[in-house]
N, C-alpha and C positions, 0 to 999 in steps of 0.2 A: 536495564533496558534502555535503549536509545531510539529516538525517533529518526527514521530514515526517509519518511514520505508523509505528506499531508494529502489525504484523499478528499475529493470533492464529490461525494456521492457513493452509493453502494456499489455500483458497477465498477467505478474506478478502484475502490477499496478491494473488491473481490479479485479483479485482474492483477493488481500489484501483489496482494498477499499470495495468490496462487502462483504467480511467477516466481517470487522469492522462495516459496516453499518447494517448488519444483526444482530449485537449485540447492535444496538442502538447508535452507535458512528458516528456522522457526519464527513465526510472527504472532503478534497480538495487536489488538486495536484499543485505542484509548480515546474517549471523548465522544462516543457515539450516542449517548443517552438522548440528547436533544433531537437528533435526526430520527431516532426510533420513535419518539413521541410525537413529533411534528412533521416528519417526512419531508424536510426541505433543507437546503443549504443556502444561506443568504449572508453576505458580508462576513463570512467566517463562522457563522452560527451553524452548527451541525457538521463541521469538519471532523474528520477522523484522522488521528495520528497513527500511522503504522509504525510499530516498534519491533525491534529485534533485540536479542541478547547482545550485550556490549561486544562480546568477542566476534560477532557476526557483522557488526556495524560497517566496517570498512568494505567488506565484500559486498554487502547489500548496496552500499552507495556506489561501488564500482559497476555493479550490474545495472542499476537504475541510470547511471550516467551513460552507459553504453546504449541503453534504450533512447535516451535523449539525443545522443549523437547519431542515431539511426543505424547503429551496428547490430542491434537486436530489436525485435518487434514484439509488442504485446498484442495479442489478438483475443477475440472472444473465446477461442479455444483454450486460452490460458485460464479462463474463469471456469471452465468445465473440464477438469482433468480426467 
């Protein structure tokens, strides 16, 4: 597994994971225990690493880079497939 994104909250995590999965890329989260017990993100505490299988890493990064460039858009609908 490789980390392709660091989410800052549950909504961010859900949108990105749903977006990648809608493009056929399986995802998992790592590091969410603190957020689940304390429900906050502060100075990196509670961040969630979104990970994908290594063979999907390049494609996932390309899709996320396209979002950053404004070529693709993440919307609330991506969190509710």
